[in-house]
N, C-alpha and C positions, 0 to 999 in steps of 0.2 A: 504493500500500500504506500510505501515511501517512494518518492521519485526525486532523487537528489541531482540528477544530471541528464542532459539530452545527448550526451556522448554515447553512441551505441556500444563503444568498446568498454564502457564502464557500467552498463546496465547489469543489474544483478549483483552488484558489489555488496560486501557485508553490511554496509549501512542500510541499503534498501532491503536486503533479505532478512537480516537478523533483527534490526531495530523495528522495522515495520511489522514483522511477524509477532514480535513481543508485544507491541502496542495493541494489535488486533486481538491477540489471545487474551491479554489482560482486560481489554474492554468487554469481550464476550463473557468471560467467566465472572467479571465484576457485575455486569448487568444481570446475569442470572442470580448471583448470590444476593444482590441488593433487592431483587424482586422487580427490577425495571422492565424486563421482558414480559413478565406475567402481568404487570400493571397495564400494559398497552394491548393486552389481548382483547380485541374487539372494540378498542377505544382509541380516541385521538386526544392527547393531552399536551399542554404546554410544559416547559421546563419547570415553571413555578408550581403548577398543579402536581407534577410528578414529585418534585422536591417535598412538597407538603405531605403527600401521601406516603412517601418513603422515609420521611424524617431525615432528609439530606439537604445539602446546600444546593441552591439554584445553579450556581456557577459550575459545581462539580457534575451535576446531572446534565447540564447543557453540554459540557465538554465531552462527557461519555456518550451521550445520545448522538452527538454530531459525528463522532467516529463511526458509530453503527449505521448512520445514514450514508457515510462515505463508502462503506463496504456492502451496502444494499440489504442490510438486515432491517433497517428502519427507513421510513420516508419522512419528509418534513414539508409541510405546506401551511402557509400563513401562521408560522410559529408553533404549529402543533405536530407532535410526533405520533406516528402510528407504525404498525408492523409493515415492513417492506416485503418484497417477494420471497426472500430467503426465510425470514421469520414466519411468514404465512405458511410456507411449505413444510417447515420442519419444527417450529416451536410454538405454534398456536394450538388452542384447544380444538380447532377444526382440522388439524393435520391428521392424516391417517395414522401416523406414528409420531408422537411428540418426543423430540430428542433433547428436551430440557435436562433430563438426568445426565446426559453426556457433558453438558456445561458445568453442572454441579460437581461431577466427578473431576472435571478439568480444573476446578478451583483447588481441590485437594492435591491433584497431581502437580499443579503449579508449585505449591508449597514444597512438595517432595523434591521436585527437580532442581529447585534452588540449592539444595544440599548435595547435588551430584558431585561437584568437584571434591568435597571432603570424603564422600563415600568411595570415590575412586581411589583416593589416597589410602583410605583405611581398609579397602577390600570389601566393605559392606556398609550399608547405612547405619547411622547411630541407633535407629529404631526401625523395625519392620512396620508395615501398615497396621498390623493387628496390635502391636505395642503402642503405636501412635493413637489408635482408636480405643484403647482400653477404657478411658474415661470420657470418650466422645462417641457414643453409639450412633449419633446422628450421621457421622461420617461413614460408618459402616453401612448405614441404610442408604446413603447416597450412592455408595459403590454398588450395592445390590440392585438399586433401581437402574443404574447405568448398565449393569450386566444384563438385566432383563431387556432393556431397549436394544442393546447390541445383539442379544440372542434372537430377537424377533426377525433379524435380517437373514438368519441362517436356519432357524428351527425346522422349517418345512423340508428343506433339502436334507437335513440331518436325519429326520425321522423317516423319510422316504428311502434313504440310502442305507441306514443301519440294518445289519442282518440279524434281526431279533429271531431267535429260534421259535419254530412254530409251537413247541410245547412249553415255552417260557411262561411262567406264572407270577414270579416275584422279581421286582426290579429295585435296585438300590442306587440312589443318585447322591454321590458324595460331593459335598460342596455345592449342592444344587440351588441354594439360596432362594431365588424367585419361584422355583418349581415349574418353570415354563416347559422344560424338556420332559419332566416326568408326566405332566398333564398331557402333553402332545403324544407321548408314547402310549399312554393309557387310552387316549381317543383313537389312535391308530390300531391298537391291539386290545380288543375288548376283554380278553382273558387276563390281562395284566393288572396287578396292584403294585403300588410304588411306595417307597420310603425315601424321603428327602432328609439327609443328615447334613447339618451345618451349624455354625455358631449361632447363639440366640439372636444377636443383633442382625444377622443376615436373614433370619426367618421372621423378622418383625411383622411383615405384611403378607407373608406367604399363605397363612391359613385363610385369610379373607379372600385372596385371589383364587384359592382352590375351591372354597365354598361358592364363590361367584360362578365358577364353571360347573358346579354341581358334581364335584368329584371328591367330596369329603369322605365318602365311604371307600374310596379306592386309593387315595393318596394321603399318607400320614407323614407327620413331621417328627424328627428326632433331633433334639438340640444337644450338640456336643462337638468335641474336637476329634475328628476321625483319625488323626495321627496318634493321639494319646489314648483314646478309648476304644472299647470293643465296638465292632460294627455289625455284629450278628452273623448269621449263617443261613444256608438254605436258599441262596439267591440264584436266579438263572441269568440275570443281566446286572452288571454293575457299570454305571456311568461315571467316568472320570473326565469331566468336561472342563477344559481350560483351568486345570488344577496344577499339573506337574511343574509348570513354569514358576510357580510360587514356592517351590521347595527344592532342597538340595538333591543331588544325585542319590545319596545314601538314604535320605528320607523317602524318596520315591521308590527305591528298591524295596525297602521294608514295607511300604504301603501296598505295593503290588503283591508281596507275599501274603499280607493280611487279606487282601481281596481274593487271592487264590483260595485261601482257606475258607472264605465265606461263600464261594461258588459251589453249586452242585456240579457233578460230573457232566460235561457237555455244555456248561455255562460259559458265558463270554464276558469279558471286560472290554468296554469301548472307550478308548482314549481319544479325546478331541483336542487337537493342539495345532499351533502354528509350528510345523516341524522344520527344524533347521536343516539346510542343505549346504553342500560345499560351495555352491555359487552364492555370492553376496546378494542378498535380496533386501531391497530397501525397507519393506514393511517388517520383515522378520528381524532385521538388525535394530530398527527403531524400537520395536516391541521388546526385544531382549534388553536393550539399554534401559528402557523404562522399568522392566522387572528388576534389573540390578539396582536401580535407584529406590524402588519400592521395598524390596526384600533381600537384595543381595543375590538373587537367583537369575535364571536365564532360560532361554528356549533350549530344547534338546533335539538331537538328531534321531532318525529312525533307528540307527545302530544302537544308540543308548537306550531307547525304549525297548528294543528287542533284548538287550542285556538284562533289563528288569524282568521281562517276560520269562527269559530262560532261567533266571535265578528263582522265579516263583513257580516254575514248572508249567508255564503256559506256552502254548504254541501260537505263533503269529499266524492268523488265518489270512488276512489281507489288509491292504492300505487303500482307503477310499478317498479319492480326491473330491473336493467339494467346490462349488462355484464361489469361492471366497479364499481368504488367506489360510484357512484351517483345513485339516484333513482328519479322517477317522482312522485310527490304528486299532485293529481288533485282535485280541488275544483270546484263545479258547482253552478251557481246562479239559484235559483228556478224560 
C-alpha cells in the first residue's frame, strides 16, 4: 500500500513491502479488536459517531478508518464510513462465511510474532500459546473460532476424501475444538458416533454448535489434555487434524503410539497436515515459521510421519492430496 517512488527499478523495495504491509495488518486487526468493523455492519457512521460508540478518540478512529478505505475494506462518502467491497464479502453478517475470527486471531499472532527474533535466538518462544493463554481463555476461544472458519474452507473435501471404513462405528477427534469435522463425518456416515477431546477453553462453544445441528446424541465432548491423559479405546477412526505441527517430534511419536493402542484392529488414524516437502514452498515455510514463533515447533515431512506410524505399529495406507495446502496421511492398524 506504500508507494515511495515512481522509479520502476525501485518498486517493491523494503519500505513499500514491509512498512506498508505492517500498517495494513495493524489497521485490520486493530479495527477488529476495537469493534470498528462490527460497528459498521449494515450502517454508515461518521468518525465522531464511531468514536463515541467505541469509546475512542475521533482522530484515532478517523486515521484507522481512512487506511481501511484506502485498501477497499471501507468506503467513505460525505464523511460517513461504511463497509466496502472486501468487508461486505468477507466480514459482514450477510457474508456466507464471516472471516472476522481470522482478524481476531491475527491480533494474537501479531503479538506473538513481535517476539520472533528472541525466540530464534533462544531456540523457542518464552511461552507457548497455551502458556500465554493460561489466564486468558478468551484468546483460546478466538483461536478456536478462527480454526472453525478456516476449516469451513476444506471440510467438505476432507470428508469426501477420507477413507472411513464401512464398519466404523466410533470416531475420536483429538484437538477437534469446534467439532466441525466430527459433525461432518457423522452426517456423512450415519452409523458413526464421535468424541471430541480438547482443552476446556477450546470447547467453550462447541456443545451449543453440536446441539444446533441436532447431533447431541451422536457427538460428545471430553475436556482434557490428550498428550497427558488417557484417550480411551475401542475406536475405529481417530482424527489428528492440524495437530502435529504444534508438538515436538518425540511428543508426536508417543501420541501416535497412544492412538494405536486406542484403535480397534483395522482402525485408521487420519493425519491432516501441511506436509513439508524438499522443495521450498512459500505457504509451508511461512506456516512453519509461525509455528516456531507460537510453540517452538514446525511442519513435518511424510518421512517423519511414517516414522511415527512405524514406531506405533501402523501401516501407511495412502496420502490424499486435497485442493488446499493440506493433505491427509492415513495410517491403519493391522
